[in-house]
N, C-alpha and C positions, 0 to 999 in steps of 0.2 A: 588401827592399822598403819596410819601415816603419823609416825611419831619418832622423835620428839619434834614439836613445832615451836620455835621461839619467835614470836612477833610482838613488837612493842606497840600494842594497839592504842595506847595513850598518845603516841607521837603521830600515828597515821589517821586517827579518827577525823581530825579536822580536814585533812587532805581528801579522805574518802567522801566526806560531806560536801566538799567543794566540787568534787567530780560528779556527785549525784545531782547537785544544783545545776551544773552545766548540762547534764543529760536531760534533766527536767526541762531546761530551756530549749534544748534541741527537740524534745518530744512535743513541746508546745507548738513547734513550727510544722509538725507533721499534719497532713501528708506533704512531704518535701517536693518541690517542683521537679518533674521527671527529668528535664534536661540538665538542671543543675546537679541532681543526684547522680545521673549517669556520668557527668564529667568528673565529679569528686571521686566516685568509685573507681573509674578508670585510672585516675591519677594515683590514688592510694594503692590500688592493686598492683600497679607497675612498681611503685616504691616498695611495696611488700615483697614482691618477687625479687627485686634487686637486692634489698638489704638482707633478706633471709638467706639467699644464695651466697651473697658476699661474705656473710658471717662464716659460712662453711668453706670459703676459699675460692668461690667462683670469681673469675677476673673480668667478666663483662662489666662495662661501665653502665650507668643508668641510661645514657643515650643509646648505647649498643643493645642493652636489654630491650628497650623500646623497639629498636629496629628489627630485632629477632622476632619479637612477639607480634608486632603490628604489621611489619612488612615482609616477614619471612626471610630476611637477609641472612647471609652467612658472613661472619666477621673473620677476616684474615688473621691468622695467628692464634685464634681461639679454638680450643678442642671441640669436637663434636659433642662430647659429653656435656660441656658447659652450655652449649646451645640447647640441648635436650632439657637440662636442668631449668632453664628459663621457661621454655614452653610447657614443660610438665607442671611446674609450680603454678603458672598462670591458669592452667586448666583445673588444677586442684582447687584454686580459689573459687572458680565458677561453680564447681561442685559443692563447695562449702557454703556458698551463698544460697544455693537451693536448699541445703540441709538446714540452714539457719531459720528458714521459714517454718520448719516443722518443730513441734514441741515434744516429740517422743524422747525417751531416755537415750543417752549415748550408749552404744554397745560395741562389742569387739568388731563386728562387721563394718561399722562406720570407720573406725580407725584403720582397719586393714584396707578398706577401699581408698581412703585418702592416701595411705602409704603407697598403694599400687599406682596411683596417679603420679605421685612424686617420683617414683622410680621406674616408670614405664620407659621402655627403649634404652634403659641404662643398665639395670640389673634385673632383667626379666625373670630369671629363675627365682629370685628372692623377693620380688615386688609383691606386696600384699601378704607376706608370710612372716610369722615370727621366726626369729633365728633359732637354729638347732645346735649351736656351738658357742663357745665362749668368745668374748671380745674384750679388748682393752682400749681405753680412751687416753690418747696422748695429752698430758698436762692436767688430767683430772686427779683428784685426791681420793679416788675410790675405784674399785673394780666392780663392774656390773654383775648382777646376780648370775648364778649358774643358769644355763639355758633351760634346764629341766624345771626351773621355778617360774619361768616367764609367764606361762599360761595362767597359773594360779595368781601370780602377782597382778597381772592385768585384770583378771576377774575381780580381785579385791579392790583395785583402783576404780574400776567402773562401778562397782557396788557403792564405793565411797562417794564418788562424784554425783551419783544419782540419788543418794540418800543422806548419809551422815555429813557429807561435805556442805549440805545446804544450811548448816548453822552459821557458815561464814558469809561475809559480804561477797557478792559475785566476783569482784576483782580479786579478792583474797583467795577464794576457792579456785579460780582459774589459774592463779599464780602457783598455788600448791600443786595442782594437777600438772601444770607445765613441768615443774621440777621433777615430780614423781615419775612422769613418763620418760623424761631424759634419764633419770636414775635407773629405772628398770632396763632401759636401752633394749627394747624388745626386738629391734631389727639389726641386721648386719650393717646397714647404711641408711641414711635418710631420717635418723631419729630426731635430730634437731629441727629440721624443716617440718616434719610431721607434728612434733610437739607444739611448735609455734602456730601451726595451722589449727590444730584441735583446740588449743587453749583460746584462740580467737573465736572459734565456733561457739564456745561457752559464753564468751563476752557478747557476741553478736546476738545470741538467743535472749540475752538480757537487755537488748536494746543499745548496747555500746558499739561504737565503731571499732574496727580492728586496731589493736595496739601493736604498732610496729617497732620492734627492737632495731635500732639503727646500727649500721655497719661501724660507725665511729665509736659506738659503745661496746664493741665486741669484747675487749679485754674486761671491762666492767661486768659485762654479762656473764662471761665465763667465771670470773672471780665470784660473782653473786651466786652462781650455781654451786660453786665449791663451798661457799659459806652455808648454803641451804643443805648441802650434803651432811653438814654437821648439825643441822637443825635450826640454823639462823636464817630466817627468810626475809629479814629487814631490807637488805641490799637489793635482792631480787624484786621485792614488792615495790621498792622505790623506783626501780627502772620501769616496771610495768605501769605504775601509776603515772609516771612521766610520759610514757608512750600513749596511755589512754588520754591524758590531758591534751597532748599534741594533736591527736586525731579529732577530739571534740572541738578544739580551737579551729582546726581546719574546716570542719563542717559548719560551725557557727560563723566563722569569718566569711564563708561563701554564701551563707543563707541570710545574714543580717549585715547591717552597716554599723553595728554598735561595737564591733571588735576591730581594733586598729591592726594595721599591718605589723608583722614581726620585724624588728630592727636589731642590728648588732648591739650588744650590751654597751660597747664603747660609745655609741651614739646616744642611747637611752640615758646613760650616766651623766650626760651633759645637760639634761633637762633640769631646769631650776626646781621643778616640783618633786624631783627624785632626790632623797637625802642620802643616797648611797653612792659610793664611788665604784668604778669599774671592777676592782678586785673583789669587793664585797658582793656585788651583784653576781659575779661569776661563781662565788662560793655558794650563794643561795641557789643558783641554777644547778650546780653539781650535786647539792644536797636534795634537790627535788622540792625545794620550798616555794619556788615560783614556777609557773608554767613556762618552760623554755625548752628549746631543742637545738641541736647542733647541725650546722651545715658546714662540712669540712672541719676546720678547727675553730670556727666562730660560733659562739653562743648567740642565739636569737631569742628575743623576748618582746612582749608587748608592754606598753606603759600601763595598760589596764591591769595586767597581771601583777605588776609591782604595787600599784595603788591598792589592789585587792588584798595583797599580802600585808600591807601597812594597816589597812582597816581591820583585818583579822587580828593582827598583833595588838592593836589598841583595845579591841574588845576583850582579849585575854587578860590584859592588864587591869 
């Protein structure tokens, strides 16, 4: 049903194993301290809402998003819709967290309910309902399927994710599902936010923290989706693995003292133990070969991540 799929598994196997190792390390710390867990979740959930909405054009800053969600403030010059987008997405995350505790198969009602939360008070007539007419996506290299096919395509996708898709690693399966839901484009609006919520539900049920696609990676994200439309999932998978690693590092960094603080690559490159210059480290970060993330235009990485990359490269040789 979901074909063709082009993934270079030889190039990602090591990365997936490294992510599994970090997940195992995090699992070994469970049960996590309640207060620390609460703080991490609140921080990540706020980021999740900010970045996912920003990818879709919401102009609230991270600070303003926090004010809207936590304080109920109204931000001057920001549309009412954008305020609702922040509140709705945050509520959808709480619903998702409750769903993540359940092991039942994903079904259409789950996706419709998540979409209804995302679009409540915005497009009430279409919230939680599949589209009944055609749509076009600006900048995309495809036209979404005819509305008459949406129900059948969604049923096929759900059957795949609950059965045949289990042959894939959970991160790979969630990535393929993410793309396919965006490709079907089952709703008039809110498809991207819903897809990013539901694919994270799949990851969370496997014990991974939510993988947040960052606003600064917006162009890469859309380019990766366009490549996936042609069957090439490598770029999208790299983005997702990078996002998973970032979240795992955040959890581990807050739960243990063994993980160093992330620092700008320009500073890390000055360390005498690091044999790479700033330019090469930036290349490794862009390629997803070291655990790194962007804040603004600056790549941040830990020394431990680079030393781990060096050790893995030695073993391969």
